[in-house]
OpenMM code with the backbone's topology and positions (N, CA, C; nanometers):
from openmm import Vec3, app, unit

residues = "MET LEU ASN GLY THR ASP THR ARG LEU GLN PRO VAL MET ASP GLY VAL SER ALA THR SER THR VAL ARG TYR ALA ILE ASP SER ILE LEU HIS GLY GLN PRO LEU GLY LYS ASN VAL THR ALA ALA LYS SER SER GLU GLU VAL ILE ASN TYR VAL ALA ASN ASN PRO ARG ALA VAL GLY PHE ILE GLY VAL SER TRP ILE GLY ASP GLN TYR ASP PRO HIS GLN LEU ASN PHE LEU LYS LYS VAL ASN ILE ALA ALA LEU ARG CYS THR SER CYS LEU SER GLN THR TYR VAL LYS PRO TYR GLN ALA ASN ILE ALA LEU LYS ARG TYR PRO LEU VAL ARG SER LEU TYR TYR ILE LEU LYS GLU ASN TYR SER GLY VAL GLY ASN ASN PHE VAL ASN PHE LEU GLN TYR GLU ARG GLY GLN LEU ILE PHE SER LYS ALA TYR LEU TRP PRO THR LYS MET SER PHE GLN VAL ARG ASP THR GLN ILE SER ASN".split()
positions = [
    Vec3(2.4335, -17.4574, 14.3190),
    Vec3(2.4578, -17.3323, 14.3883),
    Vec3(2.3738, -17.3267, 14.5173),
    Vec3(2.2496, -17.3712, 14.5109),
    Vec3(2.1628, -17.3609, 14.6282),
    Vec3(2.1907, -17.4659, 14.7355),
    Vec3(2.2497, -17.5785, 14.6966),
    Vec3(2.2793, -17.6796, 14.7982),
    Vec3(2.4208, -17.6665, 14.8542),
    Vec3(2.4990, -17.5722, 14.8031),
    Vec3(2.6309, -17.5437, 14.8576),
    Vec3(2.7454, -17.6134, 14.7875),
    Vec3(2.7198, -17.6921, 14.6831),
    Vec3(2.8297, -17.7618, 14.6154),
    Vec3(2.9056, -17.6698, 14.5207),
    Vec3(2.8414, -17.5693, 14.4659),
    Vec3(2.9080, -17.4721, 14.3786),
    Vec3(2.9135, -17.3403, 14.4538),
    Vec3(3.0315, -17.2985, 14.4937),
    Vec3(3.0448, -17.1777, 14.5767),
    Vec3(3.1010, -17.0591, 14.5001),
    Vec3(3.1024, -17.0676, 14.3667),
    Vec3(3.1533, -16.9539, 14.2878),
    Vec3(3.0612, -16.8325, 14.2987),
    Vec3(2.9315, -16.8571, 14.3109),
    Vec3(2.8341, -16.7491, 14.3223),
    Vec3(2.7673, -16.7534, 14.4589),
    Vec3(2.7164, -16.6393, 14.5034),
    Vec3(2.6538, -16.6256, 14.6344),
    Vec3(2.5016, -16.6130, 14.6178),
    Vec3(2.4241, -16.7202, 14.6430),
    Vec3(2.2782, -16.7094, 14.6317),
    Vec3(2.2175, -16.6307, 14.7471),
    Vec3(2.1183, -16.5469, 14.7138),
    Vec3(2.0500, -16.4645, 14.8132),
    Vec3(1.9002, -16.4856, 14.7974),
    Vec3(1.8344, -16.5225, 14.9076),
    Vec3(1.6907, -16.5482, 14.9064),
    Vec3(1.6170, -16.4363, 14.9797),
    Vec3(1.4896, -16.4226, 14.9487),
    Vec3(1.4073, -16.3185, 15.0117),
    Vec3(1.3427, -16.3706, 15.1403),
    Vec3(1.4226, -16.3963, 15.2377),
    Vec3(1.3725, -16.4426, 15.3662),
    Vec3(1.4404, -16.5718, 15.4068),
    Vec3(1.4395, -16.5998, 15.5345),
    Vec3(1.5059, -16.7183, 15.5862),
    Vec3(1.4199, -16.8423, 15.5657),
    Vec3(1.2925, -16.8319, 15.5964),
    Vec3(1.2019, -16.9456, 15.5790),
    Vec3(1.0615, -16.8944, 15.5549),
    Vec3(0.9780, -16.9825, 15.5065),
    Vec3(0.8345, -16.9595, 15.4898),
    Vec3(0.7976, -16.8617, 15.3789),
    Vec3(0.8912, -16.8097, 15.3033),
    Vec3(0.8506, -16.7302, 15.1880),
    Vec3(0.8260, -16.8263, 15.0721),
    Vec3(0.7455, -16.7851, 14.9773),
    Vec3(0.7137, -16.8744, 14.8652),
    Vec3(0.8377, -16.9038, 14.7810),
    Vec3(0.9285, -16.8094, 14.7710),
    Vec3(1.0500, -16.8312, 14.6931),
    Vec3(1.1394, -16.9347, 14.7601),
    Vec3(1.1555, -16.9257, 14.8914),
    Vec3(1.2364, -17.0229, 14.9651),
    Vec3(1.1714, -17.1609, 14.9576),
    Vec3(1.0396, -17.1677, 14.9772),
    Vec3(0.9701, -17.2973, 14.9684),
    Vec3(0.9842, -17.3578, 14.8299),
    Vec3(0.9732, -17.2755, 14.7253),
    Vec3(0.9882, -17.3259, 14.5888),
    Vec3(1.1296, -17.3804, 14.5665),
    Vec3(1.2300, -17.3093, 14.6156),
    Vec3(1.3682, -17.3540, 14.5985),
    Vec3(1.3903, -17.4888, 14.6669),
    Vec3(1.3395, -17.5039, 14.7879),
    Vec3(1.3581, -17.6296, 14.8610),
    Vec3(1.2768, -17.7422, 14.7979),
    Vec3(1.1503, -17.7165, 14.7657),
    Vec3(1.0623, -17.8214, 14.7132),
    Vec3(1.0946, -17.8597, 14.5692),
    Vec3(1.1083, -17.7610, 14.4816),
    Vec3(1.1156, -17.7892, 14.3390),
    Vec3(1.2571, -17.7925, 14.2815),
    Vec3(1.3483, -17.7166, 14.3376),
    Vec3(1.4851, -17.7155, 14.2848),
    Vec3(1.5710, -17.8174, 14.3601),
    Vec3(1.5637, -17.8141, 14.4930),
    Vec3(1.6460, -17.9040, 14.5743),
    Vec3(1.5757, -18.0359, 14.6082),
    Vec3(1.4500, -18.0490, 14.5714),
    Vec3(1.3717, -18.1712, 14.5947),
    Vec3(1.3754, -18.2163, 14.7405),
    Vec3(1.3535, -18.1213, 14.8309),
    Vec3(1.3435, -18.1518, 14.9724),
    Vec3(1.4710, -18.1361, 15.0523),
    Vec3(1.5838, -18.1200, 14.9869),
    Vec3(1.7096, -18.1001, 15.0597),
    Vec3(1.7119, -17.9583, 15.1181),
    Vec3(1.7834, -17.9380, 15.2271),
    Vec3(1.7910, -17.8022, 15.2833),
    Vec3(1.8815, -17.7120, 15.1989),
    Vec3(1.8632, -17.5836, 15.2147),
    Vec3(1.9515, -17.4868, 15.1495),
    Vec3(2.0916, -17.5002, 15.2065),
    Vec3(2.1923, -17.4760, 15.1233),
    Vec3(2.3308, -17.4838, 15.1678),
    Vec3(2.3672, -17.3710, 15.2625),
    Vec3(2.4759, -17.3878, 15.3319),
    Vec3(2.5222, -17.2853, 15.4273),
    Vec3(2.5704, -17.1593, 15.3567),
    Vec3(2.5926, -17.1682, 15.2257),
    Vec3(2.6384, -17.0522, 15.1493),
    Vec3(2.5237, -16.9587, 15.1098),
    Vec3(2.3992, -16.9986, 15.1312),
    Vec3(2.2831, -16.9174, 15.0932),
    Vec3(2.2620, -16.8076, 15.1961),
    Vec3(2.2519, -16.6849, 15.1482),
    Vec3(2.2299, -16.5689, 15.2338),
    Vec3(2.0823, -16.5321, 15.2307),
    Vec3(2.0313, -16.4853, 15.3428),
    Vec3(1.8915, -16.4437, 15.3512),
    Vec3(1.8834, -16.2926, 15.3677),
    Vec3(1.7993, -16.2307, 15.2878),
    Vec3(1.7703, -16.0880, 15.3027),
    Vec3(1.6298, -16.0764, 15.3620),
    Vec3(1.5996, -15.9626, 15.4208),
    Vec3(1.4697, -15.9453, 15.4866),
    Vec3(1.3543, -15.9284, 15.3889),
    Vec3(1.3843, -15.8833, 15.2667),
    Vec3(1.2774, -15.8579, 15.1695),
    Vec3(1.3333, -15.8709, 15.0283),
    Vec3(1.2448, -15.8698, 14.9319),
    Vec3(1.2876, -15.8763, 14.7917),
    Vec3(1.3677, -15.7527, 14.7537),
    Vec3(1.3297, -15.6390, 14.8076),
    Vec3(1.4036, -15.5160, 14.7796),
    Vec3(1.5474, -15.5258, 14.8331),
    Vec3(1.5631, -15.5857, 14.9499),
    Vec3(1.6977, -15.6044, 15.0047),
    Vec3(1.7789, -15.7039, 14.9220),
    Vec3(1.7122, -15.8032, 14.8624),
    Vec3(1.7816, -15.8965, 14.7734),
    Vec3(1.8398, -15.8195, 14.6558),
    Vec3(1.7591, -15.7335, 14.5959),
    Vec3(1.8038, -15.6550, 14.4808),
    Vec3(1.9211, -15.5658, 14.5192),
    Vec3(1.9114, -15.4999, 14.6328),
    Vec3(2.0211, -15.4133, 14.6776),
    Vec3(2.1473, -15.4936, 14.7080),
    Vec3(2.1337, -15.6115, 14.7667),
    Vec3(2.2487, -15.6965, 14.7960),
    Vec3(2.3179, -15.7386, 14.6659),
    Vec3(2.2373, -15.7797, 14.5682),
    Vec3(2.2932, -15.8218, 14.4388),
    Vec3(2.3617, -15.7041, 14.3697),
    Vec3(2.3031, -15.5866, 14.3802),
    Vec3(2.3608, -15.4678, 14.3169),
    Vec3(2.4977, -15.4335, 14.3764),
    Vec3(2.5166, -15.4617, 14.5047),
    Vec3(2.6403, -15.4257, 14.5727),
    Vec3(2.7428, -15.5388, 14.5814),
    Vec3(2.7067, -15.6591, 14.5381),
    Vec3(2.7967, -15.7744, 14.5459),
    Vec3(2.8010, -15.8441, 14.4105),
    Vec3(2.9102, -15.8314, 14.3370),
    Vec3(2.9153, -15.8838, 14.2001),
    Vec3(2.9008, -16.0357, 14.1883),
    Vec3(2.9303, -16.1120, 14.2934),
    Vec3(2.9173, -16.2579, 14.2881),
    Vec3(2.7786, -16.3052, 14.3315),
    Vec3(2.6916, -16.2148, 14.3723),
    Vec3(2.5603, -16.2525, 14.4259),
    Vec3(2.4590, -16.2794, 14.3148),
    Vec3(2.3733, -16.3779, 14.3404),
    Vec3(2.2610, -16.4115, 14.2530),
    Vec3(2.1367, -16.4119, 14.3408),
    Vec3(2.0404, -16.3263, 14.3090),
    Vec3(1.9203, -16.3140, 14.3908),
    Vec3(1.8042, -16.3934, 14.3357),
    Vec3(1.7203, -16.4410, 14.4251),
    Vec3(1.5987, -16.5137, 14.3898),
    Vec3(1.4797, -16.4367, 14.4458),
    Vec3(1.3983, -16.3808, 14.3544),
    Vec3(1.2792, -16.3054, 14.3937),
    Vec3(1.1666, -16.3394, 14.2976),
    Vec3(1.0455, -16.2984, 14.3309),
    Vec3(0.9308, -16.3196, 14.2437),
    Vec3(0.9307, -16.2220, 14.1274),
    Vec3(0.8695, -16.2641, 14.0174),
    Vec3(0.8685, -16.1819, 13.8960),
    Vec3(0.7907, -16.0512, 13.9154),
    Vec3(0.7011, -16.0455, 14.0119),
    Vec3(0.6235, -15.9229, 14.0332),
    Vec3(0.7114, -15.8067, 14.0779),
    Vec3(0.8341, -15.8353, 14.1238),
    Vec3(0.9259, -15.7286, 14.1650),
    Vec3(0.9994, -15.6661, 14.0483),
    Vec3(0.9969, -15.7292, 13.9329),
    Vec3(1.0714, -15.6771, 13.8185),
    Vec3(0.9877, -15.6705, 13.6917),
    Vec3(0.8597, -15.7071, 13.6987),
    Vec3(0.7782, -15.7226, 13.5788),
    Vec3(0.7117, -15.5976, 13.5247),
    Vec3(0.6975, -15.4928, 13.6046),
    Vec3(0.6235, -15.3738, 13.5613),
    Vec3(0.7173, -15.2752, 13.4917),
    Vec3(0.7043, -15.2654, 13.3599),
    Vec3(0.7897, -15.1765, 13.2812),
    Vec3(0.7567, -15.0286, 13.3007),
    Vec3(0.6456, -15.0010, 13.3681),
    Vec3(0.6014, -14.8628, 13.3844),
    Vec3(0.6180, -14.8114, 13.5270),
    Vec3(0.6597, -14.8953, 13.6177),
    Vec3(0.6777, -14.8557, 13.7567),
    Vec3(0.8186, -14.7976, 13.7736),
    Vec3(0.8311, -14.6692, 13.8072),
    Vec3(0.9630, -14.6078, 13.8214),
    Vec3(1.0496, -14.6766, 13.9273),
    Vec3(0.9868, -14.7267, 14.0338),
    Vec3(1.0597, -14.7967, 14.1397),
    Vec3(1.1247, -14.9239, 14.0838),
    Vec3(1.0496, -15.0005, 14.0045),
    Vec3(1.1039, -15.1222, 13.9455),
    Vec3(1.2063, -15.0910, 13.8371),
    Vec3(1.1859, -14.9856, 13.7629),
    Vec3(1.2840, -14.9463, 13.6614),
    Vec3(1.4169, -14.9097, 13.7266),
    Vec3(1.4111, -14.8513, 13.8458),
    Vec3(1.5323, -14.8231, 13.9231),
    Vec3(1.6050, -14.9525, 13.9589),
    Vec3(1.5287, -15.0554, 13.9997),
    Vec3(1.5884, -15.1854, 14.0306),
    Vec3(1.6624, -15.2395, 13.9093),
    Vec3(1.5993, -15.2298, 13.7922),
    Vec3(1.6566, -15.2885, 13.6714),
    Vec3(1.7834, -15.2166, 13.6260),
    Vec3(1.8016, -15.0923, 13.6713),
    Vec3(1.9262, -15.0216, 13.6412),
    Vec3(2.0406, -15.0741, 13.7274),
    Vec3(2.0081, -15.1299, 13.8445),
    Vec3(2.1093, -15.1767, 13.9386),
    Vec3(2.1576, -15.3189, 13.9097),
    Vec3(2.0684, -15.4037, 13.8564),
    Vec3(2.1003, -15.5466, 13.8415),
    Vec3(2.0661, -15.5945, 13.7012),
    Vec3(2.1174, -15.7102, 13.6654),
    Vec3(2.0817, -15.7772, 13.5405),
    Vec3(1.9903, -15.8943, 13.5718),
    Vec3(1.8888, -15.9114, 13.4907),
    Vec3(1.7986, -16.0250, 13.5061),
    Vec3(1.8603, -16.1428, 13.4317),
    Vec3(1.8735, -16.2543, 13.4990),
    Vec3(1.9379, -16.3714, 13.4392),
    Vec3(1.8446, -16.4403, 13.3407),
    Vec3(1.9008, -16.4838, 13.2315),
    Vec3(1.8294, -16.5678, 13.1359),
    Vec3(1.8691, -16.7120, 13.1669),
    Vec3(1.7701, -16.7984, 13.1824),
    Vec3(1.7958, -16.9386, 13.2148),
    Vec3(1.7705, -17.0275, 13.0940),
    Vec3(1.8359, -17.1409, 13.0916),
    Vec3(1.8243, -17.2321, 12.9783),
    Vec3(1.6832, -17.2897, 12.9712),
    Vec3(1.6240, -17.2815, 12.8543),
    Vec3(1.4916, -17.3372, 12.8277),
    Vec3(1.5088, -17.4849, 12.7956),
    Vec3(1.4550, -17.5721, 12.8805),
    Vec3(1.4693, -17.7159, 12.8578),
    Vec3(1.3641, -17.7703, 12.7616),
    Vec3(1.2570, -17.6957, 12.7375),
    Vec3(1.1527, -17.7434, 12.6459),
    Vec3(1.1691, -17.6879, 12.5044),
    Vec3(1.2694, -17.6047, 12.4821),
    Vec3(1.2912, -17.5454, 12.3502),
    Vec3(1.3706, -17.6417, 12.2617),
    Vec3(1.3494, -17.6302, 12.1316),
    Vec3(1.4180, -17.7185, 12.0378),
    Vec3(1.5677, -17.6900, 12.0309),
    Vec3(1.6040, -17.5626, 12.0291),
    Vec3(1.7458, -17.5277, 12.0273),
    Vec3(1.7872, -17.4850, 12.1681),
    Vec3(1.9174, -17.4698, 12.1879),
    Vec3(1.9654, -17.4269, 12.3188),
    Vec3(1.9386, -17.2770, 12.3322),
    Vec3(1.8291, -17.2452, 12.3951),
    Vec3(1.7820, -17.1084, 12.4085),
    Vec3(1.7817, -17.0691, 12.5556),
    Vec3(1.8150, -16.9447, 12.5815),
    Vec3(1.8087, -16.8904, 12.7165),
    Vec3(1.6994, -16.7847, 12.7199),
    Vec3(1.6133, -16.7918, 12.8217),
    Vec3(1.4972, -16.7035, 12.8287),
    Vec3(1.4924, -16.6311, 12.9629),
    Vec3(1.4302, -16.5148, 12.9607),
    Vec3(1.4113, -16.4361, 13.0820),
    Vec3(1.2678, -16.4553, 13.1314),
    Vec3(1.2401, -16.4180, 13.2571),
    Vec3(1.1080, -16.4436, 13.3144),
    Vec3(1.0011, -16.3431, 13.2689),
    Vec3(0.9679, -16.3465, 13.1409),
    Vec3(0.8598, -16.2641, 13.0884),
    Vec3(0.7322, -16.3471, 13.0874),
    Vec3(0.6166, -16.2792, 13.0840),
    Vec3(0.4887, -16.3499, 13.0912),
    Vec3(0.4748, -16.4583, 12.9848),
    Vec3(0.5126, -16.4301, 12.8626),
    Vec3(0.4985, -16.5305, 12.7561),
    Vec3(0.5856, -16.6521, 12.7836),
    Vec3(0.7076, -16.6320, 12.8312),
    Vec3(0.7956, -16.7450, 12.8626),
    Vec3(0.7428, -16.8255, 12.9807),
    Vec3(0.6805, -16.7577, 13.0758),
    Vec3(0.6203, -16.8267, 13.1901),
    Vec3(0.4983, -16.9053, 13.1435),
    Vec3(0.4141, -16.8452, 13.0613),
    Vec3(0.2915, -16.9105, 13.0147),
    Vec3(0.3206, -17.0339, 12.9318),
    Vec3(0.4215, -17.0264, 12.8482),
    Vec3(0.4559, -17.1391, 12.7612),
    Vec3(0.5500, -17.2384, 12.8295),
    Vec3(0.5783, -17.2132, 12.9582),
    Vec3(0.6675, -17.2965, 13.0388),
    Vec3(0.8056, -17.3101, 12.9761),
    Vec3(0.8469, -17.2044, 12.9091),
    Vec3(0.9833, -17.1998, 12.8553),
    Vec3(1.0808, -17.1599, 12.9653),
    Vec3(1.0359, -17.0721, 13.0553),
    Vec3(1.1192, -17.0324, 13.1696),
    Vec3(1.1121, -17.1457, 13.2713),
    Vec3(1.2255, -17.2004, 13.3148),
    Vec3(1.2219, -17.3230, 13.3952),
    Vec3(1.1746, -17.3077, 13.5399),
    Vec3(1.1841, -17.1897, 13.5966),
    Vec3(1.1455, -17.1730, 13.7373),
    Vec3(1.0016, -17.1220, 13.7462),
    Vec3(0.9093, -17.2098, 13.7131),
    Vec3(0.7678, -17.1744, 13.7111),
    Vec3(0.6934, -17.2634, 13.8099),
    Vec3(0.6033, -17.2050, 13.8821),
    Vec3(0.5200, -17.2839, 13.9726),
    Vec3(0.3738, -17.2544, 13.9442),
    Vec3(0.2921, -17.3513, 13.9680),
    Vec3(0.1481, -17.3367, 13.9447),
    Vec3(0.0820, -17.2850, 14.0711),
    Vec3(-0.0340, -17.2277, 14.0533),
    Vec3(-0.1130, -17.1785, 14.1653),
    Vec3(-0.2424, -17.2583, 14.1684),
    Vec3(-0.2743, -17.3140, 14.2834),
    Vec3(-0.3948, -17.3937, 14.2988),
    Vec3(-0.4816, -17.3335, 14.4067),
    Vec3(-0.6114, -17.3512, 14.3939),
    Vec3(-0.7001, -17.3169, 14.5038),
    Vec3(-0.7782, -17.4416, 14.5385),
    Vec3(-0.8024, -17.4614, 14.6657),
    Vec3(-0.8743, -17.5787, 14.7141),
    Vec3(-1.0023, -17.5295, 14.7782),
    Vec3(-1.1116, -17.5742, 14.7251),
    Vec3(-1.2431, -17.5343, 14.7733),
    Vec3(-1.2982, -17.6464, 14.8598),
    Vec3(-1.3237, -17.6180, 14.9857),
    Vec3(-1.3693, -17.7213, 15.0777),
    Vec3(-1.5191, -17.7145, 15.1060),
    Vec3(-1.5859, -17.6109, 15.0611),
    Vec3(-1.7295, -17.6033, 15.0897),
    Vec3(-1.8077, -17.6666, 14.9743),
    Vec3(-1.9120, -17.7394, 15.0081),
    Vec3(-1.9928, -17.8051, 14.9064),
    Vec3(-2.1284, -17.7368, 14.8873),
    Vec3(-2.1323, -17.6081, 14.9139),
    Vec3(-2.2531, -17.5284, 14.8962),
    Vec3(-2.2126, -17.3953, 14.8340),
    Vec3(-2.3088, -17.3186, 14.7920),
    Vec3(-2.2794, -17.1902, 14.7283),
    Vec3(-2.2593, -17.0835, 14.8360),
    Vec3(-2.1347, -17.0696, 14.8796),
    Vec3(-2.1010, -16.9723, 14.9825),
    Vec3(-1.9956, -16.8761, 14.9324),
    Vec3(-1.9268, -16.8120, 15.0246),
    Vec3(-1.8259, -16.7125, 14.9907),
    Vec3(-1.7124, -16.7749, 14.9088),
    Vec3(-1.6624, -16.8898, 14.9514),
    Vec3(-1.5522, -16.9546, 14.8804),
    Vec3(-1.5899, -16.9918, 14.7387),
    Vec3(-1.7083, -17.0493, 14.7212),
    Vec3(-1.7558, -17.0877, 14.5888),
    Vec3(-1.7741, -16.9656, 14.4988),
    Vec3(-1.8256, -16.8588, 14.5558),
    Vec3(-1.8429, -16.7358, 14.4779),
    Vec3(-1.7082, -16.6749, 14.4382),
    Vec3(-1.6088, -16.6853, 14.5259),
    Vec3(-1.4759, -16.6342, 14.4932),
    Vec3(-1.4142, -16.7150, 14.3790),
    Vec3(-1.4317, -16.8462, 14.3809),
    Vec3(-1.3831, -16.9311, 14.2719),
    Vec3(-1.4489, -16.8905, 14.1407),
    Vec3(-1.5785, -16.8675, 14.1427),
    Vec3(-1.6482, -16.8232, 14.0218),
    Vec3(-1.5943, -16.6897, 13.9723),
    Vec3(-1.5666, -16.5985, 14.0649),
    Vec3(-1.5100, -16.4690, 14.0281),
    Vec3(-1.3735, -16.4857, 13.9615),
    Vec3(-1.2888, -16.5727, 14.0165),
    Vec3(-1.1542, -16.5933, 13.9619),
    Vec3(-1.1562, -16.6521, 13.8217),
    Vec3(-1.2626, -16.7217, 13.7854),
    Vec3(-1.2677, -16.7896, 13.6564),
    Vec3(-1.2999, -16.6963, 13.5405),
    Vec3(-1.3546, -16.5810, 13.5690),
    Vec3(-1.3959, -16.4924, 13.4606),
    Vec3(-1.2997, -16.3754, 13.4449),
    Vec3(-1.3244, -16.2945, 13.3441),
    Vec3(-1.2277, -16.1930, 13.3015),
    Vec3(-1.1819, -16.1010, 13.4137),
    Vec3(-1.2743, -16.0473, 13.4913),
    Vec3(-1.2330, -15.9540, 13.5973),
    Vec3(-1.1444, -16.0219, 13.7009),
    Vec3(-1.1755, -16.1445, 13.7369),
    Vec3(-1.0932, -16.2182, 13.8327),
    Vec3(-0.9575, -16.2550, 13.7754),
    Vec3(-0.9542, -16.2869, 13.6464),
    Vec3(-0.8288, -16.3229, 13.5819),
    Vec3(-0.7350, -16.2026, 13.5711),
    Vec3(-0.7910, -16.0816, 13.5705),
    Vec3(-0.7081, -15.9609, 13.5650),
    Vec3(-0.6206, -15.9462, 13.6891),
    Vec3(-0.6639, -16.0042, 13.8004),
    Vec3(-0.5813, -16.0021, 13.9214),
    Vec3(-0.4468, -16.0670, 13.8921),
    Vec3(-0.4488, -16.1805, 13.8234),
    Vec3(-0.3250, -16.2506, 13.7909),
    Vec3(-0.2422, -16.1709, 13.6913),
    Vec3(-0.3091, -16.1130, 13.5937),
    Vec3(-0.2389, -16.0350, 13.4923),
    Vec3(-0.1682, -15.9149, 13.5545),
    Vec3(-0.2323, -15.8479, 13.6469),
    Vec3(-0.1722, -15.7308, 13.7120),
    Vec3(-0.0551, -15.7683, 13.8017),
    Vec3(-0.0486, -15.8938, 13.8447),
    Vec3(0.0631, -15.9407, 13.9274),
    Vec3(0.1730, -16.0009, 13.8404),
    Vec3(0.1637, -15.9833, 13.7088),
    Vec3(0.2612, -16.0325, 13.6116),
    Vec3(0.2681, -16.1845, 13.6101),
    Vec3(0.1536, -16.2447, 13.6436),
    Vec3(0.1364, -16.3883, 13.6328),
    Vec3(0.0538, -16.4132, 13.5077),
    Vec3(0.0458, -16.5350, 13.4636),
    Vec3(-0.0273, -16.5649, 13.3406),
    Vec3(-0.1659, -16.6152, 13.3762),
    Vec3(-0.2708, -16.5394, 13.3403),
    Vec3(-0.4071, -16.5870, 13.3659),
    Vec3(-0.4396, -16.7059, 13.2745),
    Vec3(-0.4930, -16.8118, 13.3302),
    Vec3(-0.5113, -16.9343, 13.2520),
    Vec3(-0.6401, -16.9386, 13.1712),
    Vec3(-0.7393, -16.8663, 13.2099),
    Vec3(-0.8686, -16.8797, 13.1436),
    Vec3(-0.8930, -16.7759, 13.0344),
    Vec3(-0.8118, -16.6732, 13.0271),
    Vec3(-0.8330, -16.5699, 12.9268),
    Vec3(-0.7736, -16.6139, 12.7938),
    Vec3(-0.8293, -16.5637, 12.6868),
    Vec3(-0.7831, -16.6010, 12.5536),
    Vec3(-0.6665, -16.5112, 12.5124),
    Vec3(-0.5508, -16.5725, 12.4920),
    Vec3(-0.4318, -16.5003, 12.4487),
    Vec3(-0.3745, -16.5698, 12.3265),
    Vec3(-0.3085, -16.4936, 12.2450),
    Vec3(-0.2364, -16.5509, 12.1323),
    Vec3(-0.0900, -16.5114, 12.1463),
    Vec3(-0.0024, -16.6091, 12.1310),
    Vec3(0.1410, -16.5829, 12.1331),
    Vec3(0.1907, -16.6059, 11.9918),
    Vec3(0.2524, -16.5045, 11.9354),
    Vec3(0.3004, -16.5120, 11.7977),
    Vec3(0.4506, -16.4924, 11.7932),
    Vec3(0.5158, -16.5677, 11.7054),
    Vec3(0.6581, -16.5472, 11.6819),
    Vec3(0.6763, -16.4291, 11.5867),
    Vec3(0.7719, -16.3455, 11.6157),
    Vec3(0.8010, -16.2317, 11.5292),
    Vec3(0.9514, -16.2200, 11.5111),
    Vec3(0.9892, -16.1458, 11.4097),
    Vec3(1.1301, -16.1153, 11.3885),
    Vec3(1.1417, -15.9649, 11.3673),
    Vec3(1.2424, -15.9074, 11.4256),
    Vec3(1.2654, -15.7643, 11.4124),
    Vec3(1.3869, -15.7447, 11.3244),
    Vec3(1.3690, -15.6665, 11.2221),
    Vec3(1.4843, -15.6375, 11.1348),
    Vec3(1.5292, -15.4945, 11.1591),
    Vec3(1.6572, -15.4730, 11.1594),
    Vec3(1.7126, -15.3398, 11.1881),
    Vec3(1.7140, -15.2525, 11.0671),
] * unit.nanometer
topology = app.Topology()
chain = topology.addChain("A")
for resn in residues:
    res = topology.addResidue(resn, chain)
    for name in ("N", "CA", "C"):
        topology.addAtom(name, app.Element.getBySymbol(name[0]), res)
């Protein structure tokens, strides 16, 4: 769909170039190939959601932070307009489709996951080194949690459950 060979659906990205979503699509999905001519660019993630809501063949690509907050009335409004796609889990034993929830991202069950790295270039105890130390502990890890990303250093337990009606 992103390289233009499948034109049944209309892909919509959050920006023409230089956004993290566009870079991820080119680097990790297309492996360096350019986006197809069928890919539409919106000015923002909010415009992607509105475009998808108004065009039944459209598929939008945005970051999970735009749809992850179950308590934000603005995001709940978005979720009334569009459906979140469940993608095939390639690491699951059975053919399972998963949505971009924190647990699926953390366990790498959701296939469109990217890692975040920081590169520290100073070899002394300065601002950069202190920021790295801050990110490693609980208060710093909460930054990732609040952005609906999975903090790597905090202790979490993921349990399987079944709900009976």
